[in-house]
Each structure stands twice: as structure tokens, then as C-alpha cells.
C-alpha positions as CSV (number, residue, x, y, z in Angstrom):
1,X,151.0,93.7,76.9
2,X,150.2,94.8,73.7
3,X,149.8,92.3,70.9
4,X,153.1,92.6,68.3
5,X,155.2,94.4,71.1
6,X,158.1,91.9,72.5
7,X,159.2,91.6,75.4
8,X,162.9,93.4,76.1
9,X,165.1,90.9,78.7
10,X,168.3,93.1,80.4
11,X,171.6,91.5,78.4
12,X,172.6,89.9,82.5
13,X,169.3,87.7,82.3
14,X,170.0,86.9,78.4
15,X,173.6,84.7,79.7
16,X,171.5,84.3,83.0
17,X,169.0,81.9,80.9
18,X,171.7,80.5,78.4
19,X,174.0,79.8,81.6
20,X,170.8,77.8,83.1
21,X,170.0,75.8,80.0
22,X,174.1,74.5,79.4
23,X,173.9,73.2,82.8
24,X,170.4,72.1,82.4
25,X,171.8,69.9,80.1
26,X,175.5,68.9,81.8
27,X,172.8,67.2,84.0
28,X,171.2,66.1,82.0
29,X,173.4,63.9,80.1
30,X,175.4,63.0,83.2
31,X,172.0,61.1,85.2
32,X,171.8,59.3,81.1
33,X,175.0,58.0,81.1
34,X,175.2,57.4,85.4
35,X,174.0,54.1,85.8
36,X,176.1,52.8,84.1
37,X,179.0,53.8,85.7
38,X,177.9,52.5,88.8
39,X,177.1,48.8,88.1
40,X,179.9,46.9,89.3
41,X,181.5,44.7,86.8
42,X,180.7,41.5,88.6
43,X,182.5,38.5,88.7
44,X,182.8,35.5,85.3
45,X,182.5,32.7,87.4
46,X,185.0,29.2,86.6
47,X,183.0,27.3,84.1
48,X,182.0,23.7,85.5
49,X,183.4,20.8,84.1
50,X,183.6,19.6,80.6
51,X,179.9,17.8,80.5
52,X,180.9,15.3,77.8
53,X,185.0,14.3,76.7
54,X,185.3,11.4,74.0
55,X,188.8,10.9,71.4
56,X,187.5,11.9,67.5
57,X,187.7,9.5,65.7
58,X,187.9,10.6,62.7
59,X,191.3,11.4,63.2
60,X,194.6,8.7,64.5
61,X,197.0,9.3,67.4
62,X,200.7,10.1,66.3
63,X,202.7,8.1,67.1
64,X,203.8,10.0,71.0
65,X,200.5,9.3,71.7
66,X,198.9,13.0,71.0
67,X,194.9,11.9,70.8
68,X,192.7,14.7,69.6
69,X,190.0,14.8,71.6
70,X,186.1,16.9,71.1
71,X,185.8,18.5,74.4
72,X,182.1,19.6,74.6
73,X,180.1,21.5,78.0
74,X,178.3,24.7,79.2
75,X,179.6,28.5,79.8
76,X,178.4,31.8,79.6
77,X,176.7,32.7,76.8
78,X,178.8,34.7,73.9
79,X,181.5,34.1,75.6
80,X,185.2,32.4,74.4
81,X,186.5,29.2,75.7
82,X,189.6,28.5,76.2
83,X,191.4,24.7,77.3
84,X,194.8,24.5,78.3
85,X,196.9,21.2,78.0
86,X,199.2,21.8,81.4
87,X,201.2,18.8,79.8
88,X,202.1,20.6,76.4
89,X,200.7,24.4,77.2
90,X,199.2,24.6,74.4
91,X,196.1,26.6,74.2
92,X,192.4,25.6,71.8
93,X,189.5,28.0,71.8
94,X,185.8,28.7,70.7
95,X,183.7,31.7,70.6
96,X,180.2,31.3,71.6
97,X,178.7,32.5,68.0
98,X,175.3,31.7,68.7
99,X,174.7,32.6,72.6
100,X,173.4,29.0,73.8
101,X,175.9,29.3,75.9
102,X,177.3,25.5,74.7
103,X,180.4,24.3,73.3
104,X,182.5,22.1,71.3
105,X,186.2,22.3,71.1
106,X,188.8,19.5,69.2
107,X,191.6,19.7,71.8
108,X,195.3,17.4,71.2
109,X,196.4,15.7,74.4
110,X,196.8,12.7,76.0
111,X,194.9,10.2,77.1
112,X,194.3,11.7,81.7
113,X,196.6,15.0,80.8
114,X,195.8,17.6,82.4
115,X,193.4,21.0,81.5
116,X,192.4,23.5,82.3
117,X,189.6,25.9,81.3
118,X,187.8,29.2,81.1
119,X,186.3,31.8,80.1
120,X,186.5,35.3,78.5
121,X,183.5,38.3,78.5
122,X,184.4,41.0,77.3
123,X,187.4,42.3,78.9
124,X,186.6,39.7,82.5
125,X,188.8,36.3,82.2
126,X,186.7,34.3,84.6
127,X,188.7,31.8,86.6
128,X,190.4,28.3,85.7
129,X,188.5,24.8,86.5
130,X,190.8,21.9,86.1
131,X,189.7,18.5,84.6
132,X,191.2,15.2,83.2
133,X,192.0,15.0,79.3
134,X,189.3,10.9,79.5
135,X,187.2,9.1,78.1
136,X,183.5,9.8,80.9
137,X,180.1,8.7,81.0
138,X,178.0,10.4,82.8
139,X,180.2,13.4,83.1
140,X,182.2,12.0,84.7
141,X,185.3,10.5,83.9
142,X,185.3,6.8,83.0
143,X,187.7,4.9,86.2
144,X,189.6,2.5,83.8
145,X,191.0,5.2,81.1
146,X,193.6,6.6,84.0
147,X,194.6,4.0,86.0
148,X,196.7,2.1,84.4
149,X,193.8,-1.3,84.3
């Protein structure tokens, strides 16, 4: 070829090159998004029972015996922790905005009410873990608090 001359392709070759470029772009887009579609959504494990349940001494008990309790525990970082008092059906919740995997939640309940704790993370909900709303000592429910002694 001489300098300044152009390569002239037949009309059918130009269309063929455009189709190949379009297919290459589509394939690159598909491959870039494929890994997120293939990764399975793992179930969110149920949270452990709270590590600490203490009566909130800054408040007084209501006439019906309901008290405010501070419930503390570990969670999936960034999740929403929910606690349901089984006796009343009331649900209390808090979001882990610090992403540190810890929560403190004020819950209204009578001593020894059964409660459930679970987590929400995105579209995934964990199973529930039951526990007694009663004072804890080293993470264990105080034996005398629910026995009537």
C-alpha cells in the first residue's frame, strides 16, 4: 500500500466487524457481572443468647410489673437486631450503625418473660434464639431470679 491510501473493505465485512464488536462488549459485560450472580446467599446464623441482661435502674417498674431491661450481645456487624417479648408480642430493635457486631437494646418485660432475638441483614433473616429476660451473671441467668426464691 502507498502512503495516504485507505483500506477499503467490502460492505459485508464492515457489518461483520460491528457485530463482532457488539458481541465482545456483551460478553465482557456478562463476565463482569457473573461472579455476583453465581455467589450463593448464605443463611444468616441465629444470634447467640444475649451476653448480659440487666435491669435499667434509671427507670421504675410499671404497676403491671413490667420493667425496662438492657439487653446486650453480639451480632453480625451492620445487622439489625430484633427482640420480641413473647408474653406481650412487642418487638424492640436496633441497627448496628458502628458495624462493630455489638448491640445494646432496651426491652420492656416482666422478670422471667421469654423473649426471642434474631437479626436482619439486607434481605436475609436469621432464625430466632429464645432466652429469659432475667438478670445474668457471667452470661448465665441468675438461678434465683426465676425460681421464686
